[in-house]
Every structure is written in C-alpha cells, then in structure tokens.
N, C-alpha and C positions, 0 to 999 in steps of 0.2 A: 504494500500500500504506500502511496505517496505521502511524504511527510506533512504536506499542507492539509491533506484529507484527514489524517490522524488528528492534527491540531483542531480542525473544524469539528470532527466528531466528539472529541473530548470537551470542547467548549460548549457545543450545543447540548451534550448530555448533562453537563453541569448546570447550564441554564434551565433546561427543562426539568431536571431533578428538583431544583428548588421551586420552580413555578408550579409544577404539578402538586408538590406537597402543600404549598400555601394555598393553591386554588381549591384543593380538596378539603383541607383543614379549615381555612378561614374564608373561602369563597372570594379571595382577593389576591392580587399579585402586586408586588412593590414596584413603584415607579423608578426608584433609584436602581433597582436590579435591571430593569429594562434599559435605562440610560447607560449603565455601566457596560452591558453587553452590546448595546448599539454602538457605543464608542469603540469598544474592543473589536467588534465586527468590522467597523470602518477601518481601523488600523490594520486588521488582518487583510481586508480587501485591498488596501493600497500597497501592502507588502507583496501582493501577488502581481503587481504591475499593471493593473487594469485602469482604464481611463475614468476620470471623475464623473463623466456624463452617465456612464452605466450605473455607478453608485447612486447618483441622484435619481436616475430613472427608476431603479429598483425601489428606492425609498418612497418616491412619489406614487408610483403605481400601487405599491402595497398599501399606502395610506388611502388612496382613492377607493380601492376595492374594500378595504376595511370600513371606511366611512359609508360606503354604499350599503354594505351588509348591516351596519349599525342603524342606518336610516329605516330599513325594513324590519328592525328588531330581531334579526337573526343572530347577531353577535353583540358583544359588549366592548367597551373601550379597552379593557385589559387584553381581550383577544386580538384586537387590532394592533395594539402595541407589540404583542408577541409575534404576530405575523410580520410586522415591519422588521423586527430584529431578525427573525428567521430568514426573511427575504434578503437582508443585507449579508448575512452569513452565507446563504446559499448562492448568492450572485457571484461569489468568488470561485464557484465551480465552473465547469466548462460549458454551461448552457447559456442561452441568451436570457436577458433579464425578463422578457415577456413570458417565455416558457417557464422560467423559474418561478415568478410570482403567480402566474395563472395556475401552474401545476400545484403550488403550495396551497392555494385557496381551494382548488378542485378536490384535492385529497382531503383537506380539512373538512369541507362541507360534505363530501361523500361519507366520511367516517361518522360525522354527526347524524347524517341521514340514516345510515345503517344501524347505528346504535339506537337512535330514536325509534325506528320501526321495530327493532328487536324488543325494546322495552314496552312499546304499545301492544305488540302481538302477545308478549308474555303476560301483560296485565289484563287485556281485554279479549284476546283470542283472534284467530284469523278472520272469522266471519265479521265481527264488529269492525275490525281494521279495514277490510276490503270494502264493506258496505259504506263506511263513513268516508273513505277516500274517494269512492265513486260519487258519493253525495257532494263532496267538496269540489270535485271536477265540474259537476253539474252546477254547483253554486257559483263557480267562477264564470261560467258561460251565461247564466241567467241572472247574475248579480244579486244573489240571495246570501243570507248569512252562512258562514262556514262553521263546521263542527271542529273544535280545536281541543287538543289534549296537550297540556303544558309539559313538554319534555325538555326543550332547549334550555329552559331556566334551571332545570335540575342537574344538568350534565356539565361538569367542569370543562371549559373550553381548552384548558392547557393540555389535557390528555389528548384530545383530538388534534390539536395543532402539533403537539410533539410527535404523534404517530404520523401525521401528514408530512412533517418535515423529514422524518427518516425515510418515508416512502419516496419523497421527492429527491432525496440524496441518492437512493437506489436507482430511481428513474434517470437522473442526470448522469450517473456513473455508468449506466448500462449502455 
C-alpha cells in the first residue's frame, strides 16, 4: 500500500472513531474536531501536490450538497461538516473531485436508505412497508399527505458517513 493511502486511512479512522462515538453517545459531534481534521486534511492534500482549485472545488461542492440535503431535512449540520472533511481527505486520492464528492454522498445516502428500510421492515413488516411506500408514491403524484415513519432522526449520521467514506476509498482505489 502506498504511504499516503496509509496516512489517509489512519487519519480518517481516527476521525470517524471519535465522531461515531460522540454521535452515538451524545447525538452531537464537536466543531473543533471537524476544524482540526479539515485543516489537517488540507495540509495532507497540499503535500500531495494537487492544485488549490481542486481543494476549493471539493470543499464547495461538499458544502452545497450538504446544505441541499439539510434544506430537505434529510441530514443535519454535523453530517454536512463530516462530509466536507471526508471530501477534503478523499480528494487527495486519484479520483476527480466531482466523482469523489458525489460518490461520498451517494454511498452515505444509500446506507441511510438501506438501514432505514431495514428498521421499518423489522418494526412494521413487509406488507405495511410496501403498502405505505406505494401510498407515498401515489401521494406525490396526486399531492396528498405522505405517511412518514421517523427513522432518519434516530440513526446517527456519523456511522453512515464513515461507512460511505470507506466504500468511496475502495471505489476510488479500484
């Protein structure tokens, strides 16, 4: 394994270890921790010799995706900060920034979706889940009220972002 990849994996593992612990235990992540790893990710990025425009692009694109998801109440501010830090660290790998950031968010949302459906199916059963999802599709078409089950608020985002980051590393290295 390449030396820079080992440094990246150790740093990201440390970052997510603390964030997952605090997100599960206290339902919060610390801003100073995000700032520390954002700055160290920037230093790591620049030691790889990449141009500053890619760094700024990864930062801005991750922020815009995060704010968009926050607007629709899919994620929260701590999740956006974690995705920005992850995007900065991942942008130092050999992928383009657009694929890096988009892939990170796709993996993150896919994991949340899968876990949410698993929890709903486990609580309510297959019949209830399928029936209400079909009703929700019909509600979107005919503009009626949706049936909602609050799962996103219960699941710590740090877990899904951490898994999504590792999946994105595997994808970028493949």
